[in-house]
C-alpha positions in Angstrom: -0.4 0.0 -0.2 1.1 3.6 -0.5 -0.7 7.0 0.8 -1.2 9.4 -1.3 -0.7 12.9 -0.4 -3.7 15.6 -1.8 -1.7 17.2 -4.3 -2.4 14.2 -6.5 -5.7 14.0 -5.8 -6.4 17.1 -6.4 -4.8 16.7 -9.9 -7.4 13.6 -11.1 -10.1 15.7 -9.7 -9.2 18.8 -11.8 -6.5 17.7 -13.8 -5.2 21.4 -13.9 -1.8 19.9 -14.5 -1.8 17.2 -17.4 1.6 16.0 -17.1 1.0 15.4 -13.0 -3.0 13.6 -13.8 -1.2 11.4 -16.4 1.4 10.5 -13.7 -1.5 9.8 -10.7 -3.1 7.7 -13.2 -0.4 5.7 -14.6 0.8 5.0 -10.6 -3.1 4.3 -10.0 -3.3 1.7 -13.0 0.0 0.4 -11.5 -1.1 0.1 -8.1 -4.1 -1.7 -9.5 -2.3 -4.4 -11.7 -0.1 -5.2 -8.8 -3.2 -5.9 -6.8 -2.1 -2.8 -4.3 -4.2 -0.1 -2.2 -3.9 3.6 -2.3 -4.7 5.0 1.0 -6.1 8.1 1.2 -6.5 9.5 5.3 -9.2 11.3 5.8 -6.8 14.4 7.2 -6.3 14.4 3.0 -10.0 14.2 1.9 -10.8 17.7 4.6 -7.4 19.7 2.6 -9.5 17.9 -0.7 -12.3 19.5 0.4 -10.8 22.7 1.5 -8.7 23.3 -1.6 -11.6 22.5 -3.8 -14.1 24.8 -2.7 -11.5 27.6 -2.8 -9.3 27.8 -4.9 -11.0 25.4 -8.0 -14.7 27.0 -6.9 -16.0 23.4 -7.4 -19.8 23.5 -5.6 -20.2 20.7 -2.5 -22.0 18.7 -5.1 -18.9 18.5 -7.1 -16.4 17.7 -4.4 -19.0 14.8 -2.4 -19.5 13.5 -6.1 -15.8 12.7 -6.4 -15.5 11.6 -2.8 -18.2 9.2 -3.8 -16.1 7.6 -6.8 -12.6 6.9 -4.5 -15.0 5.3 -2.0 -16.3 3.0 -5.4 -13.0 2.5 -6.6 -11.0 -0.6 -5.4 -7.6 0.6 -6.0 -8.3 3.7 -2.8 -8.4 2.5 0.8 -10.1 5.0 3.0 -9.8 4.1 7.2 -12.9 6.1 7.7 -15.1 5.1 4.8 -18.1 4.5 7.4 -17.7 8.3 8.8 -17.1 9.3 4.6 -19.9 7.9 3.6 -22.0 9.2 6.6 -21.0 13.0 6.4 -21.0 13.5 2.7 -24.9 13.5 2.3 -24.6 16.5 5.1 -21.8 18.0 3.4 -24.4 17.9 0.1 -26.3 19.9 1.6 -24.7 22.6 4.0 -21.7 23.6 5.9 -18.3 22.4 5.6 -16.4 19.0 5.0 -14.0 19.5 8.4 -17.1 20.1 10.5 -19.3 17.2 9.6 -16.0 15.1 9.9 -15.2 16.2 13.1 -18.9 15.7 14.7 -18.9 12.2 13.6 -15.7 11.1 14.1 -16.1 12.4 17.8 -19.2 10.0 17.5 -17.5 7.0 16.2 -15.0 7.8 19.6 -17.9 8.0 21.7 -17.8 11.5 22.8 -21.5 12.5 24.1 -21.1 15.7 22.7 -19.0 18.2 20.8 -17.9 21.8 22.1 -17.8 24.5 19.8 -18.4 27.6 19.4 -19.7 27.4 15.8 -23.4 28.4 16.1 -24.6 27.0 12.7 -23.0 23.9 13.8 -25.3 23.5 17.1 -28.2 24.0 14.8 -26.8 21.2 11.9 -26.3 18.8 15.0 -28.9 20.0 17.9 -27.8 18.4 21.1 -24.9 16.6 20.0 -22.7 20.2 19.3 -23.3 22.5 22.3 -21.9 25.5 23.1 -22.0 24.8 26.8 -22.2 21.9 29.1 
């Protein structure tokens, strides 16, 4: 298994640098042929969402569609696949991907509540995200 950096996924998603995008595809094909996996850490997905939204002006739907393609491709291994799958439908509707990941990973790790001053997040996850204990 190899781990992928965010810039590899950005090249695949945007094709903004054709030689790098082609190289990324070539490496993924080699992995598939050799029955190896490409590790995609949750931190990489968080950065990917941020870069795609802010630098490439992608919509949440475009980002979520790309992430769903990653989840569907057998060459990719996402350790938090269950968390990402839960987050994508909510992220499509509102908010920032990173905030939804923080809530989902907090829940996965048995936190009863998430203490945050983020009022939008409190409204999205009432009773889960709280501004006071």
